[in-house]
C-alpha positions in Angstrom: 120.4 119.9 171.9 120.5 117.7 175.0 121.5 120.7 177.2 118.3 122.6 176.8 119.8 125.3 174.6 118.1 127.0 171.6 119.5 126.3 168.1 121.2 129.7 168.1 122.7 129.2 171.5 124.0 125.8 170.4 125.7 127.5 167.4 127.3 130.0 169.6 128.5 127.3 172.0 130.0 125.4 169.0 132.0 128.5 167.9 133.1 129.2 171.5 134.5 125.6 171.5 136.3 126.4 168.3 138.1 129.3 170.2 136.3 132.2 168.4 135.8 135.6 170.0 132.5 137.3 170.3 133.3 139.6 167.3 134.3 136.5 165.1 131.2 134.6 166.1 129.1 137.7 165.3 130.6 137.9 161.8 130.0 134.2 161.3 126.4 134.3 162.5 125.7 137.8 161.1 124.9 139.3 164.5 126.4 142.0 166.6 129.1 141.3 169.3 126.6 142.5 171.9 124.0 140.0 170.8 126.6 137.2 170.9 127.5 138.4 174.4 123.8 138.1 175.5 123.6 134.6 174.0 126.8 133.6 175.9 125.4 135.1 179.1 122.2 132.9 178.8 124.3 129.8 177.9 126.3 130.3 181.0 123.2 130.6 183.1 121.5 127.5 181.6 124.6 125.3 181.9 125.6 126.6 185.3 129.1 127.7 184.2 131.0 130.9 184.8 133.5 131.2 181.9 134.4 130.4 178.3 137.0 127.8 179.3 134.2 125.8 181.1 132.0 126.2 178.1 134.8 125.0 175.8 135.4 121.9 177.9 131.7 121.1 178.1 131.1 121.6 174.4 134.0 119.4 173.4 132.9 116.7 175.7 129.5 116.7 174.1 130.7 117.1 170.5 133.4 114.4 170.9 132.7 111.6 168.4 131.7 108.2 169.8 134.0 105.2 169.3 131.9 103.3 166.8 133.8 100.0 167.3 132.8 99.8 171.0 129.2 100.6 170.1 129.2 97.9 167.4 130.6 95.4 169.8 127.9 96.0 172.3 125.2 95.7 169.7 126.7 92.4 168.4 126.9 91.0 171.9 123.1 91.6 172.3 122.4 90.0 169.0 124.4 86.7 169.5 122.2 83.7 170.1 122.4 82.4 173.6 123.1 78.8 174.5 120.0 77.0 175.6 120.0 76.4 179.3 118.9 73.1 180.7 115.6 73.0 182.3 115.9 72.7 186.1 115.3 69.2 187.3 116.3 67.5 184.1 119.6 65.7 183.6 121.3 65.3 180.3 121.0 61.8 178.7 124.4 60.0 178.6 124.7 57.1 176.1 127.2 54.3 176.3 129.1 53.4 173.3 130.1 49.8 172.8 
């Protein structure tokens, strides 16, 4: 994960973001509530946060899906062919009709 967490800490953070208690997370991950509390303690230290609410906000910001349309527009913009620029010092040729 981009936050420098272990895989297990990332799982715990995900379940915190889902609003689960330590006991519920322990049941889901097959660990004791005390083990989950230690994981949470280390998560808070690594992320520099002090409470579950901060962890929930941080996790939901990271886990929020990206708007794929805006990403696609940026990619298309880069792929569009650019108009050729006139070489400096050269003037376009103008033809007279008639």
